[in-house]
C-alpha positions in Angstrom: -3.8 -9.1 -19.4 -2.0 -10.8 -22.3 -3.2 -13.8 -24.2 -0.6 -16.0 -26.0 -1.5 -18.7 -28.4 0.9 -21.6 -29.0 2.9 -21.4 -32.2 6.0 -23.1 -33.6 8.0 -20.0 -32.8 7.4 -18.2 -29.5 9.2 -15.0 -28.8 8.8 -13.2 -25.5 9.9 -9.7 -24.9 9.8 -8.5 -21.3 10.5 -4.8 -20.6 9.3 -2.5 -17.9 6.5 -4.6 -16.6 7.0 -3.2 -13.1 4.7 -5.7 -11.4 4.5 -9.4 -10.6 2.4 -11.4 -13.0 0.5 -14.7 -12.9 0.9 -17.1 -15.9 -1.8 -19.7 -16.4 -3.5 -21.8 -19.0 -6.7 -20.3 -20.3 -8.6 -23.4 -19.2 -8.2 -26.0 -16.5 -8.8 -24.1 -13.3 -6.6 -21.6 -11.5 -4.2 -24.1 -9.8 -3.0 -26.3 -12.6 0.2 -25.1 -14.2 -0.2 -21.6 -12.7 3.0 -19.7 -11.8 3.5 -16.3 -10.1 6.5 -14.5 -11.6 7.9 -11.7 -9.5 8.5 -8.2 -10.9 12.3 -8.6 -10.6 12.5 -12.0 -12.3 14.5 -12.4 -15.5 13.0 -13.3 -18.8 13.9 -17.0 -18.4 11.5 -17.3 -15.4 8.7 -15.9 -17.4 9.5 -18.1 -20.4 9.6 -21.2 -18.1 6.2 -20.3 -16.7 4.7 -19.8 -20.1 6.1 -23.2 -21.3 4.7 -24.9 -18.2 1.2 -23.4 -18.9 1.5 -24.6 -22.5 1.7 -28.2 -21.3 -1.9 -27.9 -20.2 -3.5 -25.7 -22.9 -2.7 -24.1 -26.2 -3.6 -20.7 -24.9 -1.9 -19.0 -22.0 -3.0 -15.9 -20.0 -0.6 -13.5 -18.4 -2.3 -11.3 -15.8 -1.0 -8.7 -13.3 -0.7 -10.3 -9.9 -3.3 -9.0 -7.4 -2.6 -9.8 -3.7 -5.6 -11.3 -2.0 -7.3 -14.5 -1.1 -8.7 -16.8 -3.8 -12.2 -18.2 -3.2 -13.7 -21.1 -5.0 -17.4 -21.7 -5.2 -19.1 -24.6 -6.8 -22.3 -23.9 -8.8 -25.0 -26.6 -9.1 -28.0 -26.5 -11.4 -31.3 -27.1 -9.8 -34.2 -29.1 -11.3 -35.8 -25.9 -12.6 -32.7 -24.7 -14.3 
């Protein structure tokens, strides 16, 4: 996993990643401004995904894509904590 912080000058080097990645804001849930970038995409696709994530948060995560089903579970606090 990579973590990128927003800065005035963003340079991205893509080389030999060999796998699809998921680009998403560090906060805001897993569906908002989240993009899957395939292993054979060019650097402009990765750059566009990073810029889209930066519209939501100042920190962006880039993780290796893992095929599977995403499950969401709400957690409620009870009266005794």
